[in-house]
C-alpha positions in Angstrom: 0.0 0.1 0.0 1.3 3.5 0.9 4.0 4.7 3.2 3.4 8.1 4.9 6.5 9.5 6.7 4.3 12.5 7.3 0.7 12.4 7.7 -0.6 13.3 4.2 0.3 16.1 1.7 -2.9 18.1 1.6 -1.9 19.2 -1.9 -2.9 15.8 -3.3 -6.2 17.0 -4.4 -6.6 15.3 -7.8 -6.6 11.9 -9.3 -4.5 9.2 -7.9 -3.7 7.5 -11.1 -2.9 9.4 -14.3 -2.1 8.4 -17.8 -0.4 10.9 -20.3 -2.9 12.8 -22.5 -3.8 16.3 -23.6 -5.2 18.7 -21.0 -8.7 20.0 -21.7 -10.7 22.8 -20.1 -13.1 20.2 -18.7 -10.1 18.3 -17.1 -7.8 20.7 -15.4 -4.1 19.7 -15.3 -3.0 17.9 -12.0 0.7 18.6 -11.3 2.8 15.6 -10.6 4.5 15.4 -7.2 7.1 13.5 -5.3 4.8 10.4 -4.9 4.4 10.1 -8.7 5.7 7.0 -10.4 5.6 5.7 -14.0 6.0 2.5 -16.0 5.2 2.4 -19.7 2.4 4.7 -20.5 1.0 4.3 -17.0 1.6 7.1 -14.5 0.5 6.8 -10.9 0.1 10.2 -9.5 0.4 9.0 -5.8 1.8 5.4 -5.3 0.5 5.5 -1.7 -3.0 4.4 -2.7 -1.8 1.2 -4.2 -1.7 -2.3 -2.8 1.7 -3.8 -1.6 1.8 -5.7 -4.9 1.0 -2.6 -6.9 3.8 -0.7 -5.2 6.2 -3.7 -5.8 5.4 -3.3 -9.6 6.1 0.4 -9.7 8.8 0.8 -7.0 10.5 -2.5 -6.7 12.0 -3.4 -3.3 11.8 -0.7 -0.6 15.3 -0.7 1.1 17.8 -3.5 1.4 18.0 -6.6 3.7 20.1 -9.6 3.9 19.0 -13.1 3.3 17.1 -14.7 6.1 18.4 -18.0 7.4 17.2 -20.5 10.0 18.1 -23.8 11.4 14.5 -24.8 11.0 12.7 -25.1 7.7 9.3 -24.1 9.1 9.9 -22.5 12.5 7.1 -22.6 15.1 6.1 -21.0 18.3 3.9 -23.6 20.0 0.9 -24.1 17.7 1.8 -21.1 15.5 3.7 -22.5 12.5 5.5 -20.6 9.7 3.9 -21.6 6.3 7.0 -20.4 4.7 10.5 -21.9 4.7 12.9 -19.0 5.6 15.9 -20.9 4.2 14.4 -20.7 0.7 14.0 -16.9 0.9 16.2 -14.5 -1.1 15.0 -11.4 0.6 13.2 -10.4 3.8 9.5 -9.6 3.4 6.9 -12.3 3.4 3.6 -10.6 4.4 0.0 -9.9 3.4 -1.5 -13.2 3.9 -4.4 -15.4 2.5 -5.6 -18.8 3.4 -8.2 -21.5 2.0 -9.0 -24.9 3.3 -11.0 -28.0 2.7 -10.9 -30.5 5.6 -7.3 -30.9 6.3 -6.0 -29.6 3.0 -4.9 -26.0 3.4 -3.4 -23.5 1.1 -1.5 -20.4 2.3 -0.4 -17.5 0.1 1.6 -14.3 0.7 3.6 -11.4 -0.8 7.2 -12.7 -1.1 10.1 -10.1 -1.5 12.2 -12.9 -3.0 10.5 -12.3 -6.3 12.4 -9.0 -6.7 15.7 -11.0 -7.2 14.8 -14.3 -8.6 16.2 -13.5 -12.1 13.1 -14.5 -14.2 9.4 -13.8 -14.1 8.8 -17.5 -15.0 10.7 -18.6 -12.0 8.6 -20.2 -9.3 10.4 -17.9 -6.8 8.3 -14.9 -7.4 6.3 -12.2 -5.6 3.3 -14.6 -5.0 4.5 -17.0 -2.4 2.4 -20.1 -1.7 2.5 -23.2 0.5 0.3 -26.3 1.0 -0.5 -28.4 4.1 -2.2 -31.9 3.8 -2.3 -32.4 7.6 -4.4 -29.4 8.8 -1.4 -26.9 9.0 0.7 -29.0 11.3 3.4 -29.2 8.6 3.8 -27.2 5.4 5.3 -27.6 2.0 6.8 -24.2 0.8 6.0 -24.3 -2.9 8.0 -21.1 -3.5 5.5 -19.3 -5.8 2.8 -19.6 -8.4 3.5 -21.1 -11.7 3.9 -18.9 -14.8 4.6 -19.6 -18.5 4.6 -16.2 -19.9 7.9 -14.2 -19.8 6.2 -11.0 -20.6 4.0 -11.2 -17.4 4.9 -11.8 -13.9 3.0 -12.5 -10.5 3.2 -9.4 -8.3 1.5 -10.6 -5.0 -1.6 -9.5 -3.2 -2.7 -12.9 -2.9 -6.2 -14.4 -2.5 -7.3 -18.0 -2.2 -10.4 -20.2 -2.3 -11.1 -23.9 -2.0 -13.0 -25.3 -4.9 -13.4 -28.8 -3.4 -11.2 -31.1 -1.4 -8.4 -31.4 -4.2 -8.7 -28.1 -6.0 -7.8 -24.6 -5.0 -7.5 -21.3 -6.7 -4.8 -18.7 -5.8 -5.2 -15.3 -7.4 -3.2 -12.0 -7.6 -1.8 -9.2 -9.6 -0.4 -10.6 -13.0 1.5 -7.7 -14.5 4.0 -6.7 -17.1 7.6 -8.1 -16.4 9.1 -5.0 -14.8 12.5 -6.5 -13.5 14.2 -9.8 -12.9 15.1 -10.3 -16.6 11.5 -10.1 -17.7 10.6 -9.4 -21.4 8.8 -6.1 -20.8 6.8 -5.1 -24.1 3.6 -3.4 -25.2 2.1 -6.9 -25.4 2.2 -7.0 -21.6 -1.1 -6.3 -20.0 -2.3 -5.0 -16.5 -4.1 -8.1 -15.4 -5.6 -10.2 -12.5 -5.2 -13.9 -12.8 -5.6 -17.2 -10.9 -3.6 -20.5 -10.8 -5.3 -23.7 -10.1 -3.6 -26.0 -7.6 -4.5 -29.6 -7.6 -3.7 -31.9 -4.7 -1.7 -34.9 -5.9 -1.1 -36.7 -2.6 0.7 -36.0 0.7 1.9 -32.4 0.9 2.3 -32.0 -2.9 0.3 -30.1 -5.5 0.5 -29.5 -9.2 -0.3 -26.0 -10.7 -1.9 -24.8 -13.9 -0.7 -21.9 -15.8 -2.1 -18.4 -15.1 -5.8 -18.0 -16.0 -6.7 -14.3 -16.6 -9.8 -13.2 -14.8 -9.7 -9.5 -15.7 -7.7 -7.3 -18.0 -7.0 -3.6 -17.6 -5.3 -3.3 -21.0 -1.7 -2.8 -22.4 0.9 -1.2 -20.3 1.5 1.2 -23.3 -2.1 2.1 -23.7 -2.8 5.5 -22.0 -6.6 4.6 -21.6 -5.6 1.4 -19.6 -6.6 0.7 -16.0 -4.5 -0.6 -13.2 -6.5 -3.4 -11.5 -5.8 -3.7 -7.7 -7.0 -5.1 -4.4 -8.5 -8.3 -5.7 -10.4 -10.9 -3.7 -11.8 -14.2 -4.6 -14.9 -15.9 -3.1 -16.6 -19.2 -4.2 -19.9 -20.9 -3.7 -19.7 -24.8 -4.1 -23.4 -25.2 -4.6 -23.7 -23.1 -7.8 -20.0 -23.3 -8.4 -20.0 -19.4 -8.7 -16.6 -17.8 -8.5 -16.5 -14.0 -7.8 -13.3 -11.8 -8.0 -13.8 -8.2 -6.7 -11.2 -5.5 -7.4 -10.6 -1.8 -7.9 -9.8 -0.2 -11.2 -7.6 2.9 -11.3 -7.7 4.8 -14.8 -7.0 8.3 -15.8 -8.6 9.4 -19.1 -10.9 12.5 -18.4 -13.7 12.9 -18.7 -14.3 9.3 -18.3 -11.9 8.5 -15.5 -9.8 10.6 -13.0 -8.1 7.8 -11.0 -10.4 7.7 -8.0 -11.2 4.0 -8.2 -14.1 2.2 -9.6 -15.4 -1.0 -7.9 -15.7 -4.0 -10.2 -16.4 -7.6 -10.2 -15.5 -10.6 -12.3 -17.7 -13.6 -12.2 -17.6 -17.0 -13.6 -19.0 -20.6 -13.2 -16.2 -23.0 -12.4 -16.4 -26.2 -14.6 -16.0 -29.6 -13.4 -12.2 -29.4 -14.1 -11.2 -25.9 -12.8 -8.3 -25.9 -15.2 -10.9 -25.4 -18.0 -11.6 -21.9 -16.7 -10.6 -19.3 -19.3 -10.5 -15.6 -19.7 -13.8 -15.7 -21.6 -15.4 -17.5 -18.6 -15.6 -14.3 -16.6 -18.4 -11.7 -16.8 -17.1 -8.2 -15.9 -19.4 -6.1 -13.8 -19.3 -2.5 -12.7 -20.3 -2.4 -9.0 -19.8 1.3 -8.2 -18.7 3.7 -10.9 -15.9 6.1 -10.3 -16.9 9.3 -8.5 -15.4 12.6 -9.8 -14.4 11.0 -13.0 -14.3 14.2 -15.0 -11.5 15.6 -12.6 -13.5 18.8 -12.1 -15.6 17.7 -9.1 -14.7 16.7 -5.5 -12.5 13.6 -5.5 -14.0 10.6 -3.6 -11.9 7.4 -3.6 -13.5 3.9 -3.5 -11.4 0.8 -2.9 -10.7 -2.1 -0.6 -13.4 -4.4 -2.2 -14.1 -7.9 -0.7 -16.7 -10.3 -2.0 -18.7 -13.3 -0.8 -21.1 -15.6 -2.7 -24.4 -17.1 -1.3 -25.6 -20.6 -1.9 -28.0 -19.4 -4.6 -25.1 -17.7 -6.6 -25.9 -14.1 -5.5 -22.6 -12.0 -4.9 -22.1 -9.4 -2.3 -19.3 -6.9 -2.4 -18.1 -4.6 0.4 -15.8 -1.7 0.2 -14.7 1.5 1.7 -15.9 4.9 0.2 -13.9 8.0 0.7 -10.8 6.3 2.2 -7.8 8.6 1.8 -9.6 11.5 0.1 -11.4 12.0 3.4 -8.1 13.6 4.5 -8.5 16.5 2.0 -11.8 16.7 0.2 -13.9 18.3 3.0 -15.8 15.2 4.1 -13.7 13.7 6.9 -15.8 10.5 7.1 -15.5 7.0 5.5 -18.3 4.8 4.5 -18.6 1.0 4.4 -20.6 0.2 1.3 -22.3 -3.1 0.5 -23.8 -4.2 -2.9 -26.0 -7.1 -3.9 -25.4 -8.4 -7.5 -27.9 -11.3 -8.0 -26.9 -14.4 -9.8 -27.0 -13.7 -13.6 -27.4 -9.9 -13.2 -25.1 -7.6 -15.1 -25.3 -5.0 -12.3 -26.1 -4.5 -8.7 -29.8 -4.3 -7.6 -29.2 -2.9 -4.1 -26.3 -0.9 -2.5 -26.4 0.2 1.1 -24.0 1.8 3.6 -23.4 -0.8 6.2 -21.8 1.5 8.6 -25.2 3.4 8.9 -26.0 3.7 12.7 -22.4 3.7 14.0 -22.2 5.9 17.1 -20.1 9.1 16.8 -20.6 9.0 12.9 -22.2 11.7 10.8 -25.7 10.2 10.9 -25.7 9.0 7.3 -23.2 6.1 7.5 -20.0 8.0 7.7 -17.6 6.9 10.4 -14.2 8.1 11.7 -11.4 6.3 9.9 -8.0 4.9 11.1 -6.4 6.9 8.2 -6.2 9.9 10.5 -3.4 8.2 12.6 0.1 7.0 11.8 0.2 3.6 13.4 3.4 3.0 15.4 5.5 0.2 14.0 3.5 0.1 10.8 5.7 1.2 7.9 2.8 2.1 5.6 1.9 4.8 8.0 -1.8 5.4 8.2 -4.6 2.7 8.6 -7.5 1.6 6.5 -11.0 0.3 7.3 -11.6 -1.9 4.3 -14.6 -3.9 5.2 -14.7 -7.8 5.1 -17.8 -9.8 4.2 -19.0 -13.3 4.6 -22.3 -15.1 4.0 -23.8 -16.9 7.0 -25.5 -19.8 5.2 -26.9 -21.4 8.4 -28.7 -18.2 9.4 -29.3 -16.8 5.8 -27.5 -13.5 6.6 -24.9 -11.3 5.1 -22.1 -10.5 7.6 -20.0 -7.2 7.2 -17.2 -6.5 9.5 -14.6 -3.7 9.6 -12.4 -1.6 11.9 -13.0 2.1 12.4 -12.0 4.8 14.9 -15.5 5.7 16.2 -14.6 5.0 19.8 -10.9 5.8 19.7 -8.1 6.7 17.3 -6.5 3.2 17.0 -9.9 1.5 16.3 -12.1 -1.4 17.2 -13.8 -4.3 15.4 -17.6 -4.0 14.4 -19.9 -6.2 12.7 -23.4 -5.9 11.1 -25.7 -8.8 10.0 -28.0 -8.1 7.1 -30.9 -9.8 5.4 -30.1 -11.4 2.0 -31.8 -8.4 0.2 -30.0 -5.9 2.4 -33.4 -4.3 3.2 -32.9 -4.2 7.1 -29.8 -2.1 6.9 -31.4 1.0 8.6 -32.5 -1.0 11.6 -29.9 -3.8 11.9 -27.6 -3.3 14.9 -23.9 -2.7 14.7 -22.2 -5.2 17.1 -18.8 -4.3 18.9 -16.7 -7.4 18.3 -13.6 -7.1 20.4 -14.3 -7.4 24.1 -11.6 -5.0 25.6 -13.7 -1.8 25.3 -11.4 0.4 27.5 -7.9 -0.6 26.4 -7.6 2.0 23.7 -5.2 -0.3 21.9 -4.9 -1.1 18.2 -7.6 -3.4 16.7 -6.9 -3.6 13.0 -7.5 -5.5 9.8 -10.2 -8.1 10.7 -11.1 -11.2 8.8 -14.3 -13.2 9.1 -15.7 -16.7 8.1 -18.6 -18.9 9.3 -18.4 -22.5 10.2 -20.8 -25.2 9.0 -22.6 -25.1 12.3 -23.2 -21.3 12.2 -20.4 -20.1 14.6 -19.1 -16.7 13.3 -15.2 -16.5 13.6 -13.4 -13.2 13.6 -9.7 -12.5 13.8 -7.6 -9.3 13.8 -4.4 -7.6 14.9 -4.5 -6.6 18.5 -2.3 -4.7 20.9 -4.2 -5.0 24.2 -1.6 -7.1 26.0 1.3 -4.6 25.7 -0.9 -1.5 25.8 -2.1 1.3 23.6 1.4 3.0 23.4 3.2 -0.3 22.2 4.0 -1.5 18.8 3.9 -5.2 20.1 1.2 -6.8 18.1 -0.9 -10.1 18.7 -3.7 -11.8 16.7 -6.9 -12.3 18.6 -10.1 -14.1 17.6 -13.7 -14.2 18.6 -16.0 -17.2 17.6 -19.6 -16.4 18.5 -22.9 -18.3 18.0 -24.8 -15.2 16.5 -23.7 -11.7 15.7 -25.1 -10.0 18.8 -23.8 -12.8 21.2 -20.7 -11.5 22.9 -18.0 -14.1 23.8 -14.6 -13.9 25.4 -11.9 -13.0 22.9 -9.0 -15.5 22.9 -5.3 -15.1 21.7 -4.3 -16.7 18.5 -0.6 -15.9 18.6 1.6 -17.5 21.3 3.8 -14.4 21.3 3.7 -10.7 20.2 5.6 -9.2 17.3 7.5 -5.9 17.9 7.1 -4.2 14.5 9.4 -1.4 15.4 12.3 -3.9 15.5 11.3 -6.1 12.5 13.3 -5.8 9.4 11.8 -5.9 5.8 12.1 -4.6 2.3 8.2 -4.7 1.8 5.7 -2.0 2.6 3.4 -2.5 4.5 5.5 -4.7 6.8 2.6 -6.6 8.3 0.3 -6.2 5.4 -3.0 -4.4 4.8 -5.1 -7.5 5.4 -5.3 -10.7 7.5 -7.4 -13.8 6.6 -9.1 -16.7 8.1 -11.3 -19.4 6.6 -13.7 -22.0 8.1 -14.2 -25.6 6.9 -16.6 -27.8 8.8 -16.2 -26.9 12.4 -12.5 -25.8 12.1 -11.1 -22.3 11.5 -7.7 -21.6 10.0 -6.0 -18.3 10.7 -3.1 -16.7 8.9 -1.2 -13.4 9.6 2.2 -11.6 9.2 4.3 -12.4 12.2 7.6 -10.7 13.1 9.1 -12.9 15.8 11.8 -14.2 13.5 12.9 -10.6 12.9 11.4 -10.4 9.5 7.7 -10.7 8.4 6.7 -14.3 7.9 3.1 -15.9 7.1 2.2 -17.7 10.4 -0.8 -20.0 10.6 -2.9 -21.6 13.4 -6.3 -23.1 13.7 -9.0 -24.0 16.3 -12.0 -26.1 16.4 -12.5 -29.8 15.6 
């Protein structure tokens, strides 16, 4: 994502993404500044709005770091196990994690700084690290990275993963023009999102497909192209509906001004997932860009997450007015949720899930964690990107987020909605974390639902060391219903002091965590700093 040494430059008033073109009277010029970067015809006016993988594409490694070594291939601290093998790393920075599971088969994925230095974009040692466990996370096989057979393209991290069935998984991420490591950069290279199919072949081993493109923003040399970012997969096994939500950043006024359009790519997964193709995906605009003509107030939309109901309906949640709330006159952020019914080419209902939050503005606006520079977090400010899950046993849509409504370092909140979202105005907002007076950081939640209906949330938490500490744990809450408070429990067996952790990746502990439930078991994954560098640690609870 972005790194803010100071809070924010209030002069960043225009589009966040720009492509070279003539200036017109309807689209005033936006001077480029110190945060501007460029590759090919694509200019990013402010790289701080990009994901970690997007920043890797435009900036490369951020800093220097020696190779990580360890006498253990997969270090562990009690039940917390490193899914990565540090002895295989070329560089320090394995963060921003995702997990998918079916029974005891588990796939973990993360951003891997080794990809900066692997020497080839077709090397399995790339920016999208991945591992597999066939024994419920007790042991892991570090697979290095996703497979790639196109030297003009490369995996650039920001992973997302789903289980299709007991033997097939999809791992997705940024699939971008080869920008370094000997890649064959050309105008035939495109700004894409793609998935690899992982097939379990026995033991702790899997085979991989070649990349399958799910969304295409256009050629790196095309000034009308869009940079696609912040992608997230979801899947329903009943209808075999696959959904990939993402944000498109483009700059070609008066059509686009780089403020972010929320989009969805949706497909039906065939019996053999490897038969998926680019043509399988229907492209849907969920929320058009606001201020696209560059002459009105900019409002950024990003951080989209999706979930699919058993009837194939897709729901997308995202944050409206993140980052632009720092300078556009509206200091509040809004947690939006859209319903895109099965087969529909567009949303039918869009609500503001944060409506009703105390200390907000009365129309769904909440105080954001982007107004604070978080100690030990090398990106600087926080985000409040909402997570979403479908509660099949209860027939409800669950939206969860952190915000600063109660105090600057945030708490975790959840709202349960009817499938048609019609009860948004009256549905209560539930306070998830139980330490209501610690004033400590609560950040980057993840949520999933077990087969029996238990709702499991997890997040970064600093209650044990105090509000003025950078020592960070992961906590969880598994409750029987949204309004039933339970006692939080600690996932990590020790804290990570992020002020003393070395890395060449920003953000050092990611801008999302993840958990997934299969049957009555929940798997958790997060970036952990106890080895001195960020590592993708995993654990689980439940039977």
